[in-house]
C-alpha positions in Angstrom: 15.1 -11.5 47.9 12.3 -13.3 46.2 13.0 -14.7 42.8 12.9 -12.0 40.1 9.7 -12.4 38.2 7.3 -10.4 35.9 3.7 -9.7 36.9 1.7 -8.9 33.9 -0.2 -5.6 34.1 1.7 -4.3 37.1 5.0 -2.5 37.5 7.5 -3.9 40.0 10.1 -1.7 41.8 13.1 -3.5 43.1 14.2 -1.3 46.0 16.0 -1.1 49.3 14.4 0.9 52.0 17.5 3.0 52.9 18.7 3.5 49.3 18.4 7.2 48.4 18.2 6.3 44.7 15.3 4.0 45.4 13.8 6.8 47.5 13.8 9.1 44.5 12.0 6.6 42.3 9.4 6.0 45.0 8.7 9.7 45.2 8.3 10.0 41.4 6.0 7.0 41.3 3.9 8.4 44.2 3.7 11.8 42.5 2.3 10.2 39.4 0.0 7.9 41.3 1.4 4.8 39.6 0.7 1.6 41.3 3.6 -0.9 41.6 4.6 -4.0 43.5 7.5 -3.5 45.9 10.3 -6.0 45.6 12.8 -5.7 48.4 16.6 -6.2 47.7 18.6 -6.3 50.9 21.9 -4.6 50.0 23.5 -5.4 53.4 22.9 -9.1 52.7 24.3 -8.8 49.2 21.0 -9.7 47.5 21.9 -7.4 44.7 24.4 -10.1 43.7 21.8 -12.8 43.5 21.8 -14.3 40.0 18.1 -13.5 39.4 18.6 -9.9 40.2 21.8 -9.6 38.1 19.7 -10.7 35.2 17.6 -7.6 35.7 20.5 -5.3 36.4 24.0 -6.5 35.7 25.4 -3.4 37.6 23.8 -4.8 40.8 22.3 -1.4 41.7 18.8 -0.5 42.9 16.3 0.7 42.0 15.2 -1.4 39.0 11.8 -0.9 37.5 10.3 -3.9 35.7 7.4 -3.8 33.3 6.8 -7.4 32.0 9.9 -8.2 30.0 11.2 -4.6 30.0 13.6 -3.6 32.7 14.7 0.0 33.6 17.9 -0.1 35.5 21.1 1.8 35.9 22.9 0.5 32.8 23.7 3.7 31.0 23.9 6.3 33.8 25.1 4.8 37.1 25.5 8.1 39.0 22.3 9.4 37.5 20.3 6.3 38.1 17.1 8.0 39.1 17.2 10.4 36.2 17.2 7.4 34.0 14.2 5.9 35.7 12.3 9.2 35.7 13.0 9.9 32.0 12.0 6.4 30.9 8.9 6.5 33.1 7.9 9.5 31.1 8.4 7.6 27.9 6.5 4.6 29.4 3.6 6.9 30.2 3.6 8.5 26.8 3.1 5.0 25.3 -0.3 4.8 27.0 -2.6 7.2 25.3 -4.7 8.0 28.4 -1.7 8.6 30.7 -0.2 12.1 31.1 3.7 11.8 31.0 5.3 11.7 34.4 7.6 14.6 33.2 4.6 17.0 33.5 4.6 16.3 37.2 8.3 16.0 38.0 9.6 18.5 35.5 7.3 21.3 36.4 3.8 21.0 35.0 0.4 20.5 36.5 -2.1 17.9 35.2 -5.7 17.2 36.0 -6.5 14.1 38.1 -9.0 13.2 35.4 -6.1 12.2 33.2 -5.5 8.9 35.1 -5.5 5.7 33.1 -7.6 2.6 33.6 -5.2 0.4 31.5 -3.2 -0.4 34.6 -3.8 -0.6 38.3 -3.5 2.8 39.9 -3.6 4.4 43.3 -4.3 7.9 44.6 -2.3 10.5 42.7 -0.6 13.3 44.4 -0.6 15.5 41.3 -1.8 19.1 41.6 -5.0 19.5 39.5 -4.9 22.6 37.3 -3.4 23.6 34.0 -4.1 21.1 31.2 -0.9 19.4 30.1 -1.2 20.9 26.6 -0.5 24.3 28.0 2.8 23.4 29.5 5.4 22.0 27.1 8.1 20.5 29.2 11.2 19.1 27.7 12.3 15.8 29.1 15.6 15.9 31.1 16.0 19.6 31.1 12.6 20.7 32.4 12.8 23.8 30.1 9.6 25.5 29.1 8.8 26.4 25.5 8.2 30.0 26.7 11.9 30.4 27.0 12.2 30.2 30.7 15.4 28.3 30.5 16.7 29.3 33.9 14.0 27.3 35.7 15.0 24.0 34.0 18.6 24.8 34.3 18.4 25.3 38.0 16.5 22.0 38.4 19.0 19.9 36.5 22.0 21.6 38.1 20.7 20.9 41.6 19.7 17.3 40.6 23.2 16.8 39.1 24.9 18.0 42.2 23.0 15.4 44.3 23.2 12.6 41.7 26.9 13.0 40.7 28.5 15.2 43.3 27.1 13.9 46.6 25.4 10.5 46.7 27.8 8.4 44.7 30.7 9.5 46.9 29.2 7.9 50.0 27.2 5.0 48.7 27.6 1.6 50.4 30.3 0.4 48.1 32.5 3.4 48.7 32.0 3.4 52.4 32.9 -0.2 52.8 36.0 0.3 50.7 37.1 3.3 52.9 36.6 1.4 56.1 38.5 -1.6 54.8 41.4 0.3 53.2 41.8 3.3 55.5 40.3 2.2 58.8 37.1 1.3 60.6 34.9 4.4 61.0 36.8 6.6 58.6 33.9 6.6 56.2 31.8 8.6 58.7 34.0 11.7 58.4 34.3 11.2 54.6 30.5 11.1 54.3 30.0 14.3 56.4 32.6 16.1 54.2 31.0 15.2 51.0 27.4 16.1 52.1 28.5 19.4 53.6 30.4 20.3 50.5 27.4 19.5 48.3 24.9 21.2 50.5 27.0 24.3 50.7 27.0 24.5 46.9 23.2 23.9 46.6 22.4 26.4 49.4 24.5 29.0 47.7 23.1 28.2 44.2 19.5 28.5 45.4 20.2 31.8 47.1 22.3 33.2 44.2 19.7 32.3 41.6 16.7 33.3 43.8 14.8 30.4 42.3 13.2 29.0 45.4 9.5 29.3 46.1 7.7 26.9 48.3 10.0 24.2 46.9 13.5 24.4 45.5 12.9 25.9 42.1 9.3 27.3 42.5 6.0 26.7 44.1 5.4 23.3 42.5 7.3 20.1 43.1 9.9 19.7 40.3 13.0 17.6 39.4 15.3 19.2 42.0 12.9 18.3 44.8 12.8 14.7 43.9 16.6 14.5 44.2 17.0 16.8 47.2 14.4 15.2 49.5 16.1 11.8 49.9 19.6 13.4 50.3 18.5 15.9 53.0 16.5 13.2 54.8 19.5 10.8 54.9 21.8 13.7 55.9 19.6 14.4 58.9 18.6 10.9 60.0 21.8 9.0 59.2 24.7 11.4 59.1 23.4 13.9 61.7 24.4 16.9 59.6 23.8 20.3 61.3 21.2 21.8 59.0 21.4 25.2 60.7 24.2 25.9 58.2 21.7 25.4 55.4 18.5 27.3 56.2 17.0 27.0 52.8 17.5 23.2 52.7 16.2 22.9 56.2 13.0 24.7 55.2 12.6 22.6 52.1 12.9 19.5 54.3 9.9 20.6 56.3 7.9 21.1 53.1 8.9 17.7 51.8 7.9 16.0 55.1 4.4 17.5 54.9 3.8 16.4 51.3 1.8 13.2 51.0 3.9 11.8 48.0 7.2 12.4 49.8 5.9 11.2 53.2 4.7 7.9 51.7 8.1 7.3 50.1 10.1 7.7 53.4 12.5 4.8 54.2 10.8 3.9 57.4 7.4 3.3 55.7 8.7 0.7 53.2 7.8 -3.0 53.6 11.5 -4.0 54.2 12.2 -1.4 56.8 12.9 -2.6 60.3 9.9 -2.1 62.6 12.0 0.1 64.8 12.7 2.7 62.0 
């Protein structure tokens, strides 16, 4: 990993190509059209323990988003790391008058492309042009609308929470290494499958019970639940070989995510630190 440094005027994302938490952050940044410099942190080589990275994030987790001397890491919500980054990105955007908050994209709103800022480098935004942001009052974290449509935001956060606290942390690299060392080599594979299947069953049932799905998990626009679901489903298919025929709704959502430019650009195999064979 290159020495941690701050580049004035440009965000830096410390990321690992296979990290699903990093994957979420990349999707969110892509959706907003925010330009950033990619800083690779090889977790398999232990680069998250390098002194320079520990200065950025003492918990030694990725992703970490750096804006000059300001660092957004996992310090207050380890299992909800990407929720922290998404929420603080919203605050970051709010501090720039000409930028529409990221929460209007991730948490359910539509914003016009004309709202992009010239105060920082930018790239093509994948936002859906449409309703001016003043017409969609979105509460950060919950995604609830001022019109009282609480159920939409509730479904979003419940699905995101299942992924962020009920699935992903139970089979992250630290846990899997511990299981293989203490229980036996290869035992982590069965553990991972069990945790993913348990979580996917809950989400599949939740979506069907609530009837909240549209084109995406909680409607016809990309929202918070999708940002969390996409990396988890991708990893389940590509790495854990989960049989998605048991989860028809999630399988359909995966197809939608794979055809969306912001999600496609965030795929692990398209990152600078991904092996050429991925």
